[in-house]
C-alpha positions in Angstrom: -3.4 -1.6 -17.4 -5.2 1.6 -18.2 -5.6 4.9 -16.5 -8.1 5.5 -13.6 -10.5 8.4 -13.4 -10.7 9.9 -9.9 -14.0 8.2 -9.3 -12.7 4.8 -10.5 -9.6 5.2 -8.3 -11.8 6.0 -5.3 -14.0 3.0 -5.9 -10.9 0.7 -6.3 -9.4 2.1 -3.1 -12.7 1.4 -1.2 -12.4 -2.2 -2.4 -8.7 -2.4 -1.5 -9.0 -1.0 2.1 -9.6 -4.4 3.7 -6.5 -5.7 1.9 -4.5 -2.7 2.9 -5.7 -3.1 6.5 -4.5 -6.7 6.5 -1.2 -5.6 5.0 -0.6 -3.2 7.9 -1.5 -5.8 10.5 0.7 -8.5 8.9 3.6 -6.0 8.4 3.6 -5.5 12.2 3.4 -9.2 12.9 6.3 -9.9 10.5 8.4 -7.2 12.1 7.8 -8.7 15.6 8.4 -12.3 14.3 11.6 -11.2 12.6 12.9 -9.5 15.8 12.2 -12.6 17.8 14.1 -14.8 15.4 17.3 -12.7 15.7 20.0 -14.0 18.1 18.9 -13.0 21.6 15.6 -11.7 20.2 12.7 -11.3 22.5 10.2 -14.1 22.5 6.8 -13.4 20.9 3.5 -15.2 21.3 3.0 -14.9 17.5 5.2 -18.0 16.9 8.5 -18.6 15.2 10.0 -19.3 11.8 7.0 -21.2 10.3 4.7 -18.2 11.3 7.2 -15.8 9.8 7.3 -17.6 6.5 3.5 -17.8 6.5 3.3 -14.0 7.1 5.8 -13.3 4.3 3.8 -15.5 1.9 0.6 -13.8 2.8 2.2 -10.3 2.5 3.3 -11.3 -1.0 -0.2 -12.4 -1.9 -1.7 -9.2 -0.6 0.8 -7.0 -2.5 0.0 -9.0 -5.7 -3.7 -8.3 -5.1 -3.0 -4.6 -5.0 -0.9 -4.7 -8.1 -3.4 -6.7 -10.1 -5.9 -3.8 -9.9 -3.6 -1.5 -11.8 -2.7 0.4 -8.7 1.0 0.7 -7.9 2.2 -0.1 -4.4 5.0 2.4 -4.0 5.7 2.2 -0.2 5.5 -0.5 2.4 6.1 1.3 5.6 4.1 3.5 5.4 1.9 2.1 2.7 1.7 4.3 -0.4 -0.6 3.4 -3.2 -0.7 5.3 -6.5 -3.3 5.1 -9.2 -2.1 6.2 -12.7 -4.4 8.9 -14.1 -4.6 11.9 -16.4 -5.7 15.2 -15.1 -6.3 17.8 -17.8 -3.9 16.1 -20.1 -1.1 15.7 -17.6 0.0 12.3 -16.4 -0.4 12.1 -12.7 -0.6 9.5 -9.9 -3.6 9.7 -7.6 -1.9 9.1 -4.3 -3.1 7.4 -1.1 -0.9 7.3 1.9 -1.5 5.0 4.9 -3.5 7.1 7.4 -5.4 9.0 4.7 -9.1 8.8 5.1 -9.8 9.1 1.4 -8.1 9.5 -1.9 -7.6 13.2 -1.9 -4.1 13.7 -3.3 -2.2 13.5 -6.5 1.3 14.3 -7.9 2.6 14.6 -11.4 4.3 11.4 -12.5 7.6 13.2 -13.1 7.7 14.9 -9.7 7.0 12.0 -7.3 5.7 12.3 -3.8 7.5 15.7 -3.2 5.1 17.2 -5.7 2.0 16.0 -3.9 -1.1 18.3 -4.1 -4.7 18.1 -2.9 -7.3 17.1 -5.6 -9.8 19.8 -6.4 -12.7 17.3 -6.8 
């Protein structure tokens, strides 16, 4: 997969937001189902083992959908999605973190999340 421009990454993120929203919802459901399946786990109206397996399968599908765009799913809880890019000749990752309202951050590929900075554009 190639590199994204900032505009392309923002467009792709807009297309991915429904997928990411479903990931967040299913992540919570899977956590609740998993807790209920533990010995002496609290019951849940979400179901049991079949529903847990279905949630896991759907989560896998959704994560694959994200990866197929060329974006990189770097975190699951919270969700962290990086879009490989180049800013002024420097390899960067345009960075979206669950809760962000837009794609407004980046970090150099070699620095990781600790080097996160706000985009100027």
